[in-house]
A tleap script that builds the chain and sets N, CA, C and O, in Angstrom:
source leaprc.protein.ff14SB
mol = sequence {
  NMET GLY GLU ALA LYS ARG ARG GLN SER LYS
  LEU GLY ASP ASP TYR GLY GLN PRO GLU ARG
  ILE LEU PRO TRP LEU PRO ILE THR LYS GLN
  GLN SER GLU ALA PHE VAL THR TRP THR THR
  ARG GLY ALA TRP LEU GLY ILE ALA LEU MET
  VAL LEU PHE TRP VAL THR VAL ARG PHE ILE
  GLY PRO ALA VAL GLY TRP TRP THR LEU VAL
  CGLU
}
set mol.1.N position { 0.911 -1.121 -0.023 }
set mol.1.CA position { 0.102 0.020 0.019 }
set mol.1.C position { 0.762 1.317 -0.044 }
set mol.1.O position { 1.527 1.533 0.896 }
set mol.2.N position { 0.657 2.188 -0.880 }
set mol.2.CA position { 1.571 3.265 -1.066 }
set mol.2.C position { 0.962 4.431 0.078 }
set mol.2.O position { -0.050 4.288 0.763 }
set mol.3.N position { 1.807 5.509 0.068 }
set mol.3.CA position { 1.686 6.414 1.258 }
set mol.3.C position { 0.493 7.184 1.050 }
set mol.3.O position { -0.177 7.508 2.030 }
set mol.4.N position { 0.099 7.563 -0.275 }
set mol.4.CA position { -1.137 8.269 -0.431 }
set mol.4.C position { -2.310 7.496 -0.164 }
set mol.4.O position { -3.279 8.094 0.304 }
set mol.5.N position { -2.394 6.150 -0.401 }
set mol.5.CA position { -3.615 5.371 0.013 }
set mol.5.C position { -3.473 5.140 1.454 }
set mol.5.O position { -4.541 5.154 2.065 }
set mol.6.N position { -2.371 4.921 2.177 }
set mol.6.CA position { -2.557 4.971 3.631 }
set mol.6.C position { -3.060 6.411 4.269 }
set mol.6.O position { -3.753 6.481 5.283 }
set mol.7.N position { -2.660 7.396 3.610 }
set mol.7.CA position { -3.176 8.605 4.171 }
set mol.7.C position { -4.682 9.065 3.919 }
set mol.7.O position { -5.324 9.840 4.627 }
set mol.8.N position { -5.100 8.430 2.775 }
set mol.8.CA position { -6.396 8.671 2.316 }
set mol.8.C position { -7.293 7.713 3.225 }
set mol.8.O position { -8.338 8.171 3.688 }
set mol.9.N position { -6.954 6.523 3.469 }
set mol.9.CA position { -7.611 5.702 4.349 }
set mol.9.C position { -7.837 6.242 5.873 }
set mol.9.O position { -8.888 6.102 6.498 }
set mol.10.N position { -6.780 6.818 6.306 }
set mol.10.CA position { -6.765 7.346 7.743 }
set mol.10.C position { -7.518 8.493 7.791 }
set mol.10.O position { -8.319 8.565 8.722 }
set mol.11.N position { -7.443 9.620 6.835 }
set mol.11.CA position { -8.160 10.730 6.726 }
set mol.11.C position { -9.806 10.688 6.328 }
set mol.11.O position { -10.710 11.422 6.728 }
set mol.12.N position { -9.839 9.778 5.579 }
set mol.12.CA position { -11.484 9.266 5.053 }
set mol.12.C position { -11.827 10.667 4.105 }
set mol.12.O position { -11.148 11.052 3.153 }
set mol.13.N position { -13.055 11.304 4.631 }
set mol.13.CA position { -13.811 12.082 3.888 }
set mol.13.C position { -12.750 13.728 3.911 }
set mol.13.O position { -12.911 14.646 3.107 }
set mol.14.N position { -11.913 13.713 4.829 }
set mol.14.CA position { -11.168 14.961 4.836 }
set mol.14.C position { -9.990 14.958 4.074 }
set mol.14.O position { -9.206 15.907 4.106 }
set mol.15.N position { -9.766 13.708 3.222 }
set mol.15.CA position { -8.497 13.702 2.375 }
set mol.15.C position { -8.705 14.679 1.388 }
set mol.15.O position { -9.734 14.664 0.712 }
set mol.16.N position { -7.850 15.506 1.242 }
set mol.16.CA position { -7.628 16.588 -0.061 }
set mol.16.C position { -8.315 17.851 0.287 }
set mol.16.O position { -8.409 18.810 -0.479 }
set mol.17.N position { -8.797 17.794 1.508 }
set mol.17.CA position { -9.233 19.321 1.939 }
set mol.17.C position { -8.342 20.166 2.459 }
set mol.17.O position { -7.409 19.716 3.125 }
set mol.18.N position { -8.462 21.306 2.274 }
set mol.18.CA position { -7.299 22.238 2.830 }
set mol.18.C position { -7.294 21.936 4.550 }
set mol.18.O position { -8.260 21.588 5.228 }
set mol.19.N position { -6.005 22.166 4.968 }
set mol.19.CA position { -5.656 21.741 6.492 }
set mol.19.C position { -6.285 22.933 7.198 }
set mol.19.O position { -6.315 24.049 6.677 }
set mol.20.N position { -6.798 22.656 8.431 }
set mol.20.CA position { -7.153 23.705 9.212 }
set mol.20.C position { -6.103 23.936 10.181 }
set mol.20.O position { -5.172 23.157 10.385 }
set mol.21.N position { -6.319 25.194 10.852 }
set mol.21.CA position { -5.427 25.717 11.876 }
set mol.21.C position { -5.638 25.033 13.146 }
set mol.21.O position { -4.694 24.559 13.777 }
set mol.22.N position { -6.830 24.967 13.534 }
set mol.22.CA position { -7.347 24.104 14.630 }
set mol.22.C position { -8.843 23.320 14.327 }
set mol.22.O position { -9.814 23.891 13.831 }
set mol.23.N position { -8.810 22.092 14.678 }
set mol.23.CA position { -10.016 21.366 14.249 }
set mol.23.C position { -11.324 22.072 14.440 }
set mol.23.O position { -12.215 22.013 13.592 }
set mol.24.N position { -11.423 22.678 15.456 }
set mol.24.CA position { -12.888 23.404 15.945 }
set mol.24.C position { -13.066 24.858 14.981 }
set mol.24.O position { -14.150 25.326 14.633 }
set mol.25.N position { -11.852 25.364 14.692 }
set mol.25.CA position { -11.861 26.797 13.892 }
set mol.25.C position { -12.185 26.619 12.395 }
set mol.25.O position { -11.510 25.849 11.713 }
set mol.26.N position { -13.137 27.273 11.916 }
set mol.26.CA position { -13.189 26.760 10.349 }
set mol.26.C position { -12.342 27.750 9.342 }
set mol.26.O position { -12.768 28.198 8.277 }
set mol.27.N position { -11.185 27.963 9.856 }
set mol.27.CA position { -10.235 28.847 8.874 }
set mol.27.C position { -8.970 27.898 8.671 }
set mol.27.O position { -8.490 27.263 9.610 }
set mol.28.N position { -8.501 27.855 7.455 }
set mol.28.CA position { -7.598 27.080 6.845 }
set mol.28.C position { -6.194 27.727 7.047 }
set mol.28.O position { -6.054 28.869 7.485 }
set mol.29.N position { -5.243 26.968 6.719 }
set mol.29.CA position { -4.022 27.777 6.750 }
set mol.29.C position { -3.706 28.848 5.831 }
set mol.29.O position { -3.119 29.899 6.087 }
set mol.30.N position { -4.202 28.417 4.653 }
set mol.30.CA position { -4.042 29.291 3.541 }
set mol.30.C position { -4.796 30.697 3.783 }
set mol.30.O position { -4.327 31.801 3.507 }
set mol.31.N position { -6.087 30.429 4.368 }
set mol.31.CA position { -6.869 31.758 4.608 }
set mol.31.C position { -6.003 32.698 5.644 }
set mol.31.O position { -5.915 33.917 5.496 }
set mol.32.N position { -5.299 31.883 6.840 }
set mol.32.CA position { -4.474 32.779 7.592 }
set mol.32.C position { -3.352 33.344 7.031 }
set mol.32.O position { -2.942 34.407 7.498 }
set mol.33.N position { -2.778 32.813 6.102 }
set mol.33.CA position { -1.735 33.287 5.543 }
set mol.33.C position { -2.083 34.477 4.713 }
set mol.33.O position { -1.289 35.417 4.710 }
set mol.34.N position { -3.265 34.551 3.952 }
set mol.34.CA position { -4.011 35.674 3.161 }
set mol.34.C position { -4.269 36.819 4.214 }
set mol.34.O position { -4.063 38.009 3.972 }
set mol.35.N position { -4.736 36.331 5.394 }
set mol.35.CA position { -5.105 37.431 6.469 }
set mol.35.C position { -4.023 38.055 6.838 }
set mol.35.O position { -4.222 39.246 7.075 }
set mol.36.N position { -2.679 37.603 7.009 }
set mol.36.CA position { -1.492 38.100 7.496 }
set mol.36.C position { -1.004 39.053 6.562 }
set mol.36.O position { -0.646 40.164 6.954 }
set mol.37.N position { -0.936 38.604 4.921 }
set mol.37.CA position { -0.406 39.285 4.017 }
set mol.37.C position { -1.472 40.567 3.906 }
set mol.37.O position { -0.982 41.690 3.782 }
set mol.38.N position { -2.654 40.444 3.942 }
set mol.38.CA position { -3.407 41.809 3.793 }
set mol.38.C position { -3.282 42.828 5.053 }
set mol.38.O position { -3.169 44.039 4.865 }
set mol.39.N position { -3.308 42.297 6.254 }
set mol.39.CA position { -2.985 42.956 7.322 }
set mol.39.C position { -1.659 43.701 7.524 }
set mol.39.O position { -1.537 44.759 8.141 }
set mol.40.N position { -0.624 42.965 6.884 }
set mol.40.CA position { 0.907 43.638 6.773 }
set mol.40.C position { 0.553 44.943 5.686 }
set mol.40.O position { 0.741 46.111 6.025 }
set mol.41.N position { 0.076 44.602 4.489 }
set mol.41.CA position { -0.077 45.469 3.526 }
set mol.41.C position { -0.824 46.602 4.166 }
set mol.41.O position { -0.457 47.753 3.931 }
set mol.42.N position { -1.828 46.370 4.943 }
set mol.42.CA position { -2.831 47.515 5.472 }
set mol.42.C position { -1.993 48.434 6.738 }
set mol.42.O position { -2.173 49.626 6.987 }
set mol.43.N position { -1.133 47.580 7.363 }
set mol.43.CA position { -0.237 48.372 8.275 }
set mol.43.C position { 0.774 49.122 7.470 }
set mol.43.O position { 1.000 50.244 7.924 }
set mol.44.N position { 1.345 48.848 6.552 }
set mol.44.CA position { 2.300 49.665 5.773 }
set mol.44.C position { 1.736 50.718 5.298 }
set mol.44.O position { 2.371 51.773 5.289 }
set mol.45.N position { 0.334 50.653 4.768 }
set mol.45.CA position { -0.452 51.726 4.078 }
set mol.45.C position { -0.661 52.837 5.198 }
set mol.45.O position { -0.529 54.045 4.997 }
set mol.46.N position { -1.017 52.228 6.442 }
set mol.46.CA position { -1.302 53.149 7.580 }
set mol.46.C position { -0.067 53.962 8.012 }
set mol.46.O position { -0.222 55.118 8.405 }
set mol.47.N position { 1.077 53.432 7.958 }
set mol.47.CA position { 2.295 54.053 8.385 }
set mol.47.C position { 2.843 55.046 7.346 }
set mol.47.O position { 3.557 55.993 7.674 }
set mol.48.N position { 2.446 54.766 5.971 }
set mol.48.CA position { 2.865 55.628 4.897 }
set mol.48.C position { 1.866 56.850 5.206 }
set mol.48.O position { 2.376 57.969 5.156 }
set mol.49.N position { 0.656 56.768 5.483 }
set mol.49.CA position { -0.488 57.483 5.544 }
set mol.49.C position { -0.093 58.609 6.826 }
set mol.49.O position { -0.236 59.828 6.730 }
set mol.50.N position { 0.285 58.086 7.690 }
set mol.50.CA position { 0.626 58.889 8.802 }
set mol.50.C position { 1.936 59.608 8.614 }
set mol.50.O position { 1.993 60.770 9.015 }
set mol.51.N position { 2.809 59.158 8.154 }
set mol.51.CA position { 4.273 59.904 7.572 }
set mol.51.C position { 3.787 61.226 6.844 }
set mol.51.O position { 4.123 62.386 7.080 }
set mol.52.N position { 2.778 60.665 5.756 }
set mol.52.CA position { 2.549 61.957 4.792 }
set mol.52.C position { 1.809 63.112 5.543 }
set mol.52.O position { 2.044 64.306 5.357 }
set mol.53.N position { 0.724 62.517 6.568 }
set mol.53.CA position { -0.049 63.542 7.410 }
set mol.53.C position { 1.081 64.317 8.209 }
set mol.53.O position { 1.022 65.545 8.255 }
set mol.54.N position { 2.135 63.615 8.856 }
set mol.54.CA position { 3.094 64.339 9.453 }
set mol.54.C position { 3.873 65.504 8.766 }
set mol.54.O position { 4.004 66.655 9.182 }
set mol.55.N position { 4.365 64.940 7.608 }
set mol.55.CA position { 4.850 65.962 6.806 }
set mol.55.C position { 4.194 67.103 6.306 }
set mol.55.O position { 4.692 68.214 6.125 }
set mol.56.N position { 2.680 66.629 6.033 }
set mol.56.CA position { 1.983 67.920 5.931 }
set mol.56.C position { 1.895 68.982 7.010 }
set mol.56.O position { 2.207 70.159 6.825 }
set mol.57.N position { 1.491 68.526 8.043 }
set mol.57.CA position { 1.578 69.331 9.538 }
set mol.57.C position { 2.608 70.048 9.571 }
set mol.57.O position { 2.569 71.278 9.541 }
set mol.58.N position { 3.982 69.143 9.658 }
set mol.58.CA position { 5.040 69.780 10.363 }
set mol.58.C position { 5.802 70.690 9.340 }
set mol.58.O position { 6.528 71.602 9.737 }
set mol.59.N position { 5.598 70.389 7.880 }
set mol.59.CA position { 6.518 71.385 6.826 }
set mol.59.C position { 5.426 72.150 6.187 }
set mol.59.O position { 5.442 73.381 6.227 }
set mol.60.N position { 4.435 71.468 5.574 }
set mol.60.CA position { 3.651 72.318 4.681 }
set mol.60.C position { 2.787 73.447 5.288 }
set mol.60.O position { 2.640 74.603 4.890 }
set mol.61.N position { 2.265 72.826 6.335 }
set mol.61.CA position { 1.181 73.484 7.084 }
set mol.61.C position { 1.891 75.026 7.473 }
set mol.61.O position { 1.412 76.084 7.064 }
set mol.62.N position { 3.029 74.944 8.275 }
set mol.62.CA position { 3.663 76.174 8.640 }
set mol.62.C position { 3.900 77.053 7.526 }
set mol.62.O position { 3.611 78.249 7.571 }
set mol.63.N position { 4.424 76.487 6.518 }
set mol.63.CA position { 4.886 77.211 5.145 }
set mol.63.C position { 3.668 77.970 4.512 }
set mol.63.O position { 3.911 79.032 3.940 }
set mol.64.N position { 2.485 77.551 4.563 }
set mol.64.CA position { 1.335 77.801 3.972 }
set mol.64.C position { 0.806 78.978 4.972 }
set mol.64.O position { 0.289 80.006 4.534 }
set mol.65.N position { 0.977 78.736 6.269 }
set mol.65.CA position { 0.418 79.469 7.296 }
set mol.65.C position { 1.402 80.845 7.339 }
set mol.65.O position { 0.865 81.897 7.686 }
set mol.66.N position { 2.643 80.844 7.035 }
set mol.66.CA position { 3.556 81.850 7.069 }
set mol.66.C position { 3.208 82.769 5.951 }
set mol.66.O position { 3.276 83.984 6.136 }
set mol.67.N position { 2.775 82.187 4.596 }
set mol.67.CA position { 2.859 82.830 3.704 }
set mol.67.C position { 1.406 83.816 3.541 }
set mol.67.O position { 1.231 84.739 2.746 }
set mol.68.N position { 0.454 83.279 4.576 }
set mol.68.CA position { -0.878 84.012 4.283 }
set mol.68.C position { -0.706 85.059 5.363 }
set mol.68.O position { -1.497 86.001 5.314 }
set mol.69.N position { 0.296 85.047 6.435 }
set mol.69.CA position { 0.557 86.054 7.209 }
set mol.69.C position { 1.226 87.224 6.476 }
set mol.69.O position { 0.850 88.375 6.696 }
set mol.70.N position { 2.114 86.977 5.695 }
set mol.70.CA position { 2.747 88.046 4.939 }
set mol.70.C position { 2.034 88.809 4.077 }
set mol.70.O position { 2.421 89.955 3.850 }
set mol.71.N position { 0.928 88.320 3.485 }
set mol.71.CA position { 0.199 88.905 2.265 }
set mol.71.C position { -0.869 89.901 3.008 }
set mol.71.O position { -1.657 90.569 2.339 }
savepdb mol mol.pdb
quit
């Protein structure tokens, strides 16, 4: 008997199904990896937006405010 047949007889109906993180949690390993990928991208996007906001408030805001006081 080959390894694949042995595994198929052991797993039964679950053979060929994506592996779950925990047996009672309906989330597969592939879904959890996709979640980590998307949240990492979201975190970097948030950091970039925060830096852009900081640059605007720190440098552009005072420069625009100064020019409006001169005129």
